C-alpha positions in Angstrom: 165.6 -183.2 52.8 167.0 -179.6 53.0 164.3 -176.9 53.1 164.5 -174.8 49.9 165.0 -171.1 50.1 161.9 -169.1 49.1 163.2 -165.6 49.1 165.1 -164.3 46.1 168.8 -163.7 46.6 172.2 -163.9 44.8 175.8 -164.8 45.5 178.2 -162.1 44.5 181.9 -162.9 45.2 185.1 -160.9 45.0 187.2 -163.7 43.6 186.2 -166.5 41.2 188.1 -169.1 43.3 185.8 -168.4 46.3 183.0 -170.2 44.3 184.7 -173.6 45.1 183.2 -173.6 48.6 179.6 -173.6 47.2 179.9 -176.9 45.4 176.7 -178.9 46.0 174.9 -175.7 47.3 172.2 -173.4 46.0 173.7 -170.1 45.0 170.8 -168.0 43.9 167.0 -167.7 43.4 165.3 -165.1 41.1 162.1 -163.2 41.6 159.0 -164.7 40.0 158.7 -163.7 36.3 155.8 -163.9 33.8 155.8 -165.7 30.5 153.4 -163.5 28.5 151.7 -164.5 25.2 153.6 -161.7 23.4 156.9 -163.4 24.4 155.6 -166.7 23.2 154.6 -165.1 19.9 158.0 -163.5 19.4 159.8 -166.7 20.0 157.5 -168.5 17.5 158.4 -165.9 14.9 162.1 -166.0 15.6 162.2 -169.9 15.4 159.6 -170.2 12.7 157.7 -172.6 15.0 154.0 -171.6 14.7 152.3 -174.6 16.2 148.8 -173.8 17.2 149.4 -174.8 20.8 151.9 -171.9 21.0 150.1 -169.1 19.2 146.4 -169.9 18.8 144.7 -169.0 22.1 141.2 -169.8 21.0 142.1 -173.3 19.7 144.3 -174.0 22.7 141.5 -173.1 25.1 139.2 -175.5 23.2 141.5 -178.5 22.2 144.6 -178.4 24.3 144.9 -180.5 27.5 146.4 -177.4 29.1 143.4 -175.2 28.1 145.9 -172.4 27.3 148.7 -171.8 24.9 152.1 -173.0 26.1 155.6 -171.7 25.8 158.1 -173.7 23.8 160.5 -175.4 26.2 163.5 -173.7 24.5 161.9 -170.3 25.2 162.2 -171.2 28.9 165.7 -172.5 28.4 166.7 -169.2 26.7 166.1 -167.4 30.1 169.1 -169.3 31.6 171.6 -166.5 30.8 169.3 -163.9 32.4 168.9 -166.0 35.5 172.5 -166.8 36.0 173.5 -163.1 35.3 171.1 -162.0 38.1 172.1 -164.5 40.8 175.9 -164.8 40.7 178.9 -162.8 39.8 182.6 -162.5 40.5 184.4 -159.1 40.7 187.7 -160.4 39.2 186.4 -162.2 36.2 187.7 -160.7 32.9 186.0 -163.1 30.5 183.3 -165.7 30.9 182.2 -168.3 28.4 179.1 -170.4 28.5 180.4 -173.2 26.2 178.0 -176.0 26.5 174.6 -177.2 27.6 175.3 -180.6 29.3 171.7 -181.8 30.0 168.2 -180.5 29.8 164.7 -181.8 30.7 161.3 -180.3 30.4 159.1 -182.0 33.0 156.1 -179.6 32.7 154.4 -177.3 30.3 154.7 -173.5 30.8 151.3 -172.0 30.2 150.9 -168.5 28.8 150.9 -166.0 31.7 152.5 -168.6 34.1 154.9 -167.4 36.8 158.3 -169.0 37.0 161.6 -168.4 38.7 165.1 -169.8 38.4 166.8 -171.6 41.2 170.6 -172.0 40.7 172.8 -174.7 42.2 176.6 -175.2 41.7 177.3 -178.8 40.9 181.0 -178.9 40.1 184.0 -176.5 40.2 187.5 -177.1 38.9 190.4 -174.6 38.7 192.2 -174.3 35.4 195.0 -172.2 34.2 193.9 -168.6 34.5 190.4 -169.4 35.8 187.9 -172.1 36.5 185.6 -174.6 34.8 182.3 -175.1 36.6 178.9 -176.8 36.2 175.6 -175.2 37.2 172.1 -176.5 37.4 169.2 -174.1 36.8 165.7 -175.3 37.8 162.8 -173.2 36.4 160.1 -173.6 39.0 156.4 -173.0 38.1 154.2 -171.2 40.6 151.5 -173.6 41.9 153.1 -176.6 40.2 155.0 -179.5 41.8 157.0 -180.2 38.6 159.3 -177.5 37.2 159.1 -176.2 33.7 162.8 -177.0 32.9 165.9 -178.4 34.5 169.1 -177.4 32.7 172.7 -178.2 33.5 175.4 -176.4 31.7 179.2 -176.0 31.8 181.0 -172.7 31.8 184.5 -171.4 31.8 185.6 -168.1 33.4 188.9 -166.4 33.4 190.0 -164.2 36.3 192.5 -161.4 36.5 192.7 -159.5 39.8 194.6 -156.7 38.0 192.5 -156.6 34.9 191.6 -152.9 35.1 193.6 -149.9 36.1 190.3 -148.7 37.4 190.1 -151.7 39.7 193.5 -151.0 41.1 192.4 -147.5 42.0 189.2 -148.8 43.6 191.2 -151.2 45.8 193.7 -148.5 46.8 191.1 -145.9 47.6 189.0 -148.3 49.6 191.8 -148.3 52.2 191.5 -144.5 52.8 190.1 -143.1 56.0 186.4 -142.5 56.4 187.0 -138.8 56.1 187.8 -139.5 52.4 184.6 -141.4 51.7 182.9 -140.5 48.4 179.5 -141.3 49.9 178.2 -139.9 53.1 175.3 -141.8 54.8 173.2 -140.8 57.8 169.8 -141.3 59.2 167.2 -138.9 60.4 164.3 -140.7 62.0 162.9 -143.2 59.4 164.7 -141.4 56.5 168.1 -142.5 55.1 170.2 -139.7 53.7 172.8 -140.4 51.0 175.2 -137.6 49.9 177.6 -137.9 46.9 180.8 -136.5 48.5 183.3 -135.1 46.0 182.2 -131.5 46.1 185.6 -130.3 44.7 184.8 -132.3 41.5 181.1 -131.5 41.5 180.6 -135.1 42.7 182.0 -136.7 39.6 181.6 -140.4 39.6 184.5 -142.8 40.2 184.5 -146.6 40.6 184.9 -146.3 44.3 181.9 -144.0 44.5 179.8 -146.6 42.6 180.9 -149.3 45.0 180.3 -147.2 48.1 176.9 -146.2 46.8 175.9 -149.8 46.2 177.1 -150.7 49.8 175.0 -147.9 51.3 171.9 -149.0 49.3 172.4 -152.5 50.5 172.5 -151.2 54.1 169.3 -149.4 53.6 167.7 -152.4 52.0 168.4 -154.5 55.1 167.5 -151.8 57.6 163.7 -152.1 58.4 163.8 -148.8 60.4 164.5 -146.9 57.1 161.3 -146.3 55.1 162.3 -143.7 52.6 165.5 -142.2 51.2 166.9 -138.8 50.0 169.8 -138.7 47.6 171.7 -135.5 47.0 175.1 -134.0 46.3 177.5 -132.2 48.6 178.4 -128.7 47.5 177.1 -126.8 44.5 176.3 -129.6 42.1 174.3 -132.9 42.3 176.7 -134.8 40.0 178.8 -133.8 37.0 179.0 -137.3 35.5 181.9 -139.7 35.2 185.3 -138.5 36.3 187.2 -138.5 33.0 190.6 -138.5 34.9 189.7 -141.9 36.3 188.1 -143.5 33.3 190.7 -142.2 30.9 193.3 -144.7 32.2 191.3 -147.7 31.0 191.2 -149.2 27.5 187.9 -149.0 25.6 187.3 -152.7 26.2 187.9 -152.3 29.9 185.7 -149.2 30.1 182.9 -151.1 28.3 183.2 -154.0 30.8 183.2 -151.6 33.8 180.2 -149.6 32.6 178.2 -152.8 32.0 179.1 -154.5 35.3 179.1 -151.5 37.6 176.1 -149.5 36.3 173.8 -152.4 35.7 174.1 -153.6 39.3 174.0 -150.1 40.7 170.9 -149.0 38.8 169.2 -152.3 39.6 169.8 -151.6 43.3 167.9 -148.3 42.8 164.9 -149.9 41.0 164.6 -153.0 43.3 164.8 -151.1 46.6 161.3 -151.4 48.0 161.5 -148.0 49.6 161.0 -144.6 47.7 164.1 -142.7 46.8 163.8 -138.9 46.4 166.6 -137.1 44.4 167.2 -133.6 45.8 168.9 -132.3 42.7 171.1 -129.4 43.8 172.7 -127.7 40.8 173.1 -129.9 37.7 172.8 -133.6 37.2 174.9 -134.3 34.2 176.0 -137.4 32.2 175.7 -140.5 34.3 174.7 -138.2 37.2 171.5 -137.5 35.2 171.0 -141.3 35.1 171.4 -141.4 38.9 168.7 -138.7 39.3 166.3 -140.3 36.9 166.8 -143.7 38.5 165.4 -142.3 41.7 161.6 -142.7 42.1 160.9 -139.0 42.7 162.8 -135.7 42.1 162.8 -132.3 43.8 164.7 -129.5 42.0 165.5 -125.9 43.0 165.0 -123.0 40.6 168.7 -123.3 39.7 168.7 -127.0 39.1 168.8 -128.8 35.7 169.5 -132.0 33.9 172.2 -132.2 31.2 172.8 -135.1 28.9 176.4 -134.1 28.3 177.5 -137.4 26.7 177.2 -136.0 23.1 179.4 -133.0 24.0 182.4 -135.2 24.5 181.7 -137.7 21.7 179.8 -140.3 23.6 176.4 -141.9 23.6 174.4 -142.2 26.8 175.4 -144.8 29.3 174.4 -146.0 32.8 170.8 -146.6 31.7 170.4 -142.9 30.8 168.7 -143.5 27.5 166.2 -146.0 28.9 165.3 -143.7 31.8 165.0 -140.5 29.7 162.9 -142.0 26.9 160.4 -143.5 29.3 160.0 -140.2 31.0 159.6 -138.0 27.9 159.1 -140.3 24.9 161.6 -141.1 22.1 161.5 -137.9 20.1 162.0 -135.5 23.0 164.6 -137.8 24.5 166.5 -137.8 21.3 166.3 -134.0 21.1 167.7 -133.6 24.7 170.4 -136.2 24.0 171.6 -134.8 20.7 171.5 -131.1 21.6 173.5 -131.6 24.8 172.0 -128.6 26.4 171.0 -128.1 30.0 167.3 -128.7 30.6 166.4 -126.2 33.3 164.1 -126.9 36.3 161.0 -125.3 34.8 161.2 -127.3 31.6 162.0 -130.5 33.6 158.7 -129.9 35.5 156.8 -129.4 32.3 158.3 -132.6 30.8 157.8 -134.7 34.0 161.5 -135.0 34.7 160.9 -133.5 38.2 158.0 -133.6 40.6 158.5 -130.3 42.3 160.5 -127.1 42.1 161.4 -125.3 45.3 163.5 -122.3 46.4 167.3 -123.0 46.2 167.8 -122.6 49.9 164.9 -124.9 50.8 165.8 -127.8 48.5 167.1 -130.3 51.0 164.6 -129.4 53.7 161.7 -129.8 51.3 163.0 -133.1 50.1 163.3 -134.3 53.7 159.7 -133.1 54.5 158.4 -135.2 51.6 160.6 -138.2 52.6 159.2 -138.1 56.1 155.6 -138.1 54.8 156.4 -141.1 52.6 158.1 -142.8 55.5 154.7 -142.9 57.3 153.1 -144.8 54.5 152.7 -148.6 54.6 156.2 -149.6 53.4 155.3 -153.0 52.0 152.5 -151.4 49.9 154.9 -148.7 48.8 157.4 -151.3 47.6 154.7 -153.3 45.8 153.5 -150.1 44.1 157.0 -149.4 42.9 157.4 -152.9 41.5 154.0 -152.8 39.8 154.7 -149.6 38.0 158.2 -150.6 36.8 156.9 -153.9 35.6 154.0 -152.3 33.7 156.5 -150.3 31.6 157.5 -153.3 29.5 154.4 -155.6 29.8 150.8 -155.8 28.6 147.7 -155.0 30.7 146.9 -158.6 31.2 150.4 -159.6 32.3 150.5 -156.6 34.6 147.2 -157.6 36.2 148.6 -161.1 36.9 151.8 -159.6 38.3 149.9 -157.2 40.5 147.8 -160.0 42.0 150.9 -162.0 42.8 152.6 -159.1 44.5 149.5 -158.2 46.4 149.9 -161.4 48.5 152.6 -159.7 50.6 150.2 -156.8 51.4 147.4 -159.2 52.3 149.6 -160.7 55.0 150.9 -157.4 56.4 150.1 -155.7 59.7 149.6 -152.4 57.9 146.7 -153.8 55.9 144.9 -154.7 59.1 145.7 -151.3 60.6 144.6 -149.5 57.4 141.2 -151.3 57.3 140.7 -150.8 61.0 141.5 -147.1 60.7 139.1 -146.7 57.8 136.2 -148.4 59.7 136.9 -146.5 62.9 137.3 -143.2 60.9 140.7 -142.3 62.3 144.1 -141.7 60.7 146.1 -145.0 60.3 149.4 -145.6 62.1 151.4 -147.7 59.8 154.6 -149.4 61.1 156.0 -150.6 57.8 155.4 -154.3 58.4 
């Protein structure tokens, strides 16, 4: 029997037709996720299914064979779209349709607070006119249980069009340019990775090729164990002026919507899932989606001349790129709405007061101060840093009890690390620890 993969991963292909070679193979595995009681309660309300075994914790603890409330099987099944979205994608797909659940089984009960993950396997693949019809199996594994919570097989159709976006054509053309024209510059200084947005003549306005190159660089950093912290900044006078309207103006509204969804979701997820701290050295103004980039970083350093500008409203747009989520969680709904509707630059001092930046430094010291901080963080136990980042992000949308359960699960990696042994030894021996990030 083939040994199952245990580390989360995904399969992301340039062309839909490339999926054919994965028939009979596993194509993705998600991280462990929690089924909290509040999600069970919400599902019960939505389906009007208020069986006591789902919602009555006291009675379930007394009378249920599981000694806990359990999630409805279709609640677990409803996670299928989330799982498949996370673990596989095709760059040239213009429309995808999940058009039928073929088979489903529920071998095990999912207790409140249980950890489960989705394992995805491609079962069949057939080319059709304009695209493909394929069959996928998703197994929802339960932590600590031999039997899974759910096994679902479903059929889907996807239509591909390599020339679906004028934006896409520009990306492919620009990707052939020489390295001197790269929109992202990447370098290393010791254990610190340095990313620079590199369109200074446009105040680092975002293009599709910049998004793709930025994702590639973050992927390199993710897989480079020698890099233990990151600094993101902009070349020239500005951090980022937002999306380049000259580029996005060539696309239809529908194409722009599709691009924003596909490109920014994966990019911002790469920021938040990187298990290394990212410091934004905000030189000048971070505007529009550039503000989202800055706020997606874990920490921020600004100069006295820096600022954040939610400029979307000034050109008739609402926030995008995750900007609304990021801002409201930093400053609360009312202040976030004020900043978004007024469309005025929030200067560095106000950013500091609102918690939108961690530090303000002199303009000519910005990059050096960010690097100093990054070098300090690079000396920390990298595994524990990554766990801390995951814990805090998870806590934003979960209860105290669910967060405690999540923390205990993530702590397993720290218990097995070299740096824990070193940290404890250094504490006992009353000396500074020498962490190696492993």
